[in-house]
Backbone as JSON, one array per atom type, in Angstrom:
{
  "sequence": "XXXXXXXXXXXXXXXXXXXXXXXXXXXXXXXXXXXXXXXXXXXXXXXXXXXXXXXXXXXXXXXXXXXXXXXXXXXXXXXXXXXXXXXXX",
  "N": [[119.98, 118.4, 106.72], [117.94, 119.5, 109.49], [114.65, 119.21, 110.46], [111.22, 119.94, 111.46], [108.18, 118.05, 111.2], [104.82, 117.96, 110.85], [102.47, 115.55, 111.07], [99.25, 114.3, 109.96], [96.65, 112.46, 111.78], [96.08, 110.02, 110.5], [98.29, 109.55, 108.69], [100.37, 109.57, 110.61], [99.75, 107.27, 112.08], [100.01, 105.33, 109.93], [102.7, 105.58, 109.35], [103.97, 104.79, 111.65], [103.02, 102.06, 111.84], [104.16, 101.06, 109.41], [106.85, 101.37, 109.99], [107.07, 99.63, 112.22], [106.3, 97.18, 110.97], [108.42, 96.78, 108.98], [110.65, 97.22, 110.54], [112.32, 99.31, 110.15], [113.47, 102.67, 110.89], [111.23, 105.44, 111.41], [112.26, 107.83, 110.56], [113.97, 107.11, 108.38], [112.18, 105.96, 106.55], [110.66, 108.09, 105.88], [112.78, 109.68, 104.82], [113.34, 108.07, 102.58], [110.91, 108.27, 101.28], [110.72, 110.93, 100.57], [112.84, 111.26, 98.92], [112.09, 109.64, 96.75], [109.76, 111.03, 95.96], [110.85, 113.36, 94.97], [112.38, 112.51, 92.97], [114.83, 111.64, 93.32], [115.47, 108.92, 93.93], [114.84, 105.76, 92.47], [111.52, 105.13, 91.72], [110.14, 102.36, 92.34], [107.75, 100.02, 92.63], [108.11, 97.2, 92.99], [110.48, 97.05, 94.42], [109.98, 97.3, 97.09], [108.1, 95.46, 97.97], [108.2, 92.17, 97.26], [106.08, 90.37, 96.41], [104.19, 92.01, 95.19], [105.72, 92.79, 93.06], [106.09, 90.38, 91.66], [103.47, 89.98, 90.88], [101.84, 88.48, 92.32], [100.29, 89.67, 94.25], [98.06, 92.35, 94.46], [98.82, 95.85, 94.25], [97.82, 98.05, 97.01], [94.59, 99.55, 96.93], [93.55, 101.57, 98.32], [94.9, 104.09, 100.65], [96.77, 103.61, 103.61], [94.86, 102.73, 106.5], [93.79, 102.76, 109.77], [92.19, 100.09, 111.08], [89.4, 99.75, 113.2], [88.03, 97.32, 115.37], [84.65, 96.31, 114.94], [82.98, 94.58, 116.11], [82.14, 93.46, 119.16], [82.95, 91.03, 121.45], [81.25, 89.04, 123.94], [82.51, 88.44, 127.19], [83.98, 85.19, 127.36], [82.81, 84.42, 125.0], [83.41, 83.32, 121.78], [84.58, 83.9, 118.3], [83.76, 81.66, 116.79], [81.45, 81.05, 117.96], [79.7, 82.66, 116.75], [79.21, 81.82, 114.34], [77.04, 79.78, 112.15], [76.19, 76.41, 112.83], [76.54, 74.76, 110.6], [78.42, 76.12, 109.28], [80.89, 75.89, 110.34], [84.37, 74.82, 110.25]],
  "CA": [[119.08, 119.45, 107.19], [116.96, 119.08, 110.35], [113.35, 120.03, 110.29], [110.12, 119.47, 112.1], [107.2, 117.72, 110.37], [103.56, 117.65, 111.42], [101.56, 114.6, 110.23], [97.8, 114.0, 110.34], [96.6, 111.22, 112.54], [96.28, 108.78, 109.68], [99.64, 109.5, 108.29], [101.19, 109.06, 111.59], [99.48, 105.88, 112.34], [100.63, 104.65, 108.8], [104.15, 105.62, 109.43], [104.35, 103.87, 112.86], [102.71, 100.7, 111.42], [105.12, 100.67, 108.57], [108.07, 101.25, 110.7], [106.87, 98.42, 113.02], [106.35, 96.1, 110.08], [109.57, 96.69, 108.25], [111.86, 97.21, 111.36], [112.95, 100.52, 109.87], [113.05, 103.87, 111.59], [110.35, 106.36, 110.81], [113.09, 108.85, 109.77], [114.44, 106.43, 107.34], [111.05, 105.79, 105.71], [110.32, 109.49, 105.45], [113.75, 110.09, 103.87], [113.07, 107.46, 101.41], [109.63, 108.79, 100.5], [110.85, 112.28, 100.12], [113.73, 111.09, 97.8], [111.32, 109.16, 95.58], [108.82, 112.03, 95.34], [111.57, 114.28, 94.38], [113.0, 111.94, 91.79], [116.34, 111.31, 93.6], [115.46, 107.64, 94.07], [113.91, 105.19, 91.66], [110.26, 104.63, 92.35], [109.76, 101.05, 91.88], [106.8, 99.27, 93.52], [108.54, 95.94, 93.29], [111.66, 96.89, 95.3], [109.59, 97.34, 98.47], [107.26, 94.21, 98.12], [108.44, 91.16, 96.08], [104.98, 89.83, 96.01], [103.58, 92.86, 94.17], [106.47, 92.81, 91.76], [105.75, 89.09, 90.96], [102.13, 89.99, 90.3], [100.92, 87.66, 92.97], [99.47, 90.37, 95.11], [97.81, 93.6, 93.91], [99.12, 96.92, 95.21], [96.61, 98.58, 97.76], [93.82, 100.52, 96.13], [93.35, 102.72, 99.24], [95.94, 104.27, 101.52], [96.62, 102.83, 104.89], [93.88, 103.32, 107.41], [93.81, 101.97, 111.05], [90.91, 99.5, 111.21], [88.99, 99.43, 114.45], [87.01, 96.28, 115.42], [83.29, 96.7, 114.94], [82.27, 93.63, 116.79], [82.73, 93.29, 120.51], [82.5, 89.69, 121.89], [81.19, 89.08, 125.39], [83.48, 87.5, 127.87], [83.77, 83.88, 127.24], [82.25, 84.11, 123.7], [84.51, 83.25, 120.74], [84.02, 84.14, 116.99], [83.04, 80.39, 116.4], [80.13, 81.0, 118.48], [78.78, 83.53, 116.03], [78.96, 81.03, 113.05], [76.11, 78.76, 112.15], [76.79, 75.12, 113.13], [77.08, 74.15, 109.31], [79.66, 77.03, 108.74], [82.18, 75.66, 111.09], [85.22, 73.88, 109.63]],
  "C": [[118.08, 118.92, 108.2], [115.69, 119.86, 110.2], [112.22, 119.24, 111.24], [109.0, 119.15, 111.05], [106.02, 117.18, 111.11], [102.9, 116.69, 110.47], [100.19, 114.61, 110.81], [97.88, 112.82, 111.13], [96.81, 109.92, 111.75], [97.6, 108.48, 109.2], [100.58, 109.02, 109.4], [100.94, 107.58, 112.17], [100.1, 104.85, 111.21], [101.97, 104.57, 108.98], [104.6, 104.8, 110.52], [104.1, 102.47, 112.54], [103.75, 100.15, 110.35], [106.51, 100.46, 109.1], [108.19, 99.94, 111.6], [107.05, 97.07, 112.0], [107.67, 95.8, 109.36], [110.79, 96.64, 109.19], [112.73, 98.4, 111.1], [112.58, 101.64, 110.75], [112.09, 104.63, 110.74], [111.08, 107.39, 109.96], [113.61, 108.26, 108.57], [113.31, 106.27, 106.29], [110.73, 107.07, 105.0], [111.46, 110.03, 104.51], [113.64, 109.52, 102.59], [111.88, 108.0, 100.48], [109.93, 110.19, 99.88], [111.87, 112.13, 98.78], [112.99, 110.71, 96.59], [110.44, 110.27, 95.06], [109.61, 113.15, 94.57], [112.4, 113.82, 93.23], [114.5, 111.58, 92.09], [116.52, 109.82, 93.77], [114.6, 107.05, 93.07], [112.64, 104.77, 92.32], [109.6, 103.47, 91.71], [108.95, 100.33, 92.84], [107.51, 98.02, 93.86], [109.68, 95.95, 94.29], [111.15, 96.91, 96.85], [108.68, 96.07, 98.81], [107.4, 93.32, 97.03], [107.19, 90.62, 95.53], [104.12, 90.67, 94.92], [104.35, 92.81, 92.99], [106.27, 91.49, 91.01], [104.31, 89.09, 90.42], [101.31, 89.05, 91.14], [100.02, 88.38, 93.89], [99.3, 91.81, 94.46], [98.25, 94.73, 94.88], [97.68, 97.5, 95.89], [95.91, 99.64, 96.99], [93.59, 101.75, 97.05], [94.49, 102.81, 100.16], [95.73, 103.58, 102.87], [95.62, 103.64, 105.7], [93.76, 102.25, 108.61], [92.31, 101.56, 111.04], [90.48, 99.16, 112.66], [87.96, 98.27, 114.4], [85.68, 96.79, 115.58], [82.48, 95.74, 115.85], [82.99, 93.42, 118.21], [82.09, 92.0, 121.03], [82.29, 89.8, 123.45], [82.15, 88.14, 126.02], [83.11, 86.09, 127.79], [83.11, 83.35, 125.9], [83.55, 84.15, 122.56], [83.87, 83.62, 119.26], [83.36, 82.82, 116.48], [81.67, 80.3, 116.79], [79.11, 81.73, 117.7], [78.36, 82.9, 114.68], [77.84, 80.02, 113.3], [76.82, 77.39, 112.33], [77.37, 74.47, 111.67], [78.31, 74.92, 108.72], [80.98, 76.64, 109.28], [82.95, 74.61, 110.29], [85.83, 72.89, 110.62]]
}
């Protein structure tokens, strides 16, 4: 079945980022999500991220959000310039 789906800006950004990260198509990701939601596919957290399944990494507490940098460096300035001399490694 073919259909149109309108996503909000946050969902669109998250879908694009996940497609880039995994190398899968957006359509494939959405098909899997719908299948899991409807109970047609097993919903196992571990099958998508082995580190979560092994307990090495906790699953995200919040949904995806696109983080914008809050700090703008002047031309020629680096993040090391912002640290105190004692904090540098």
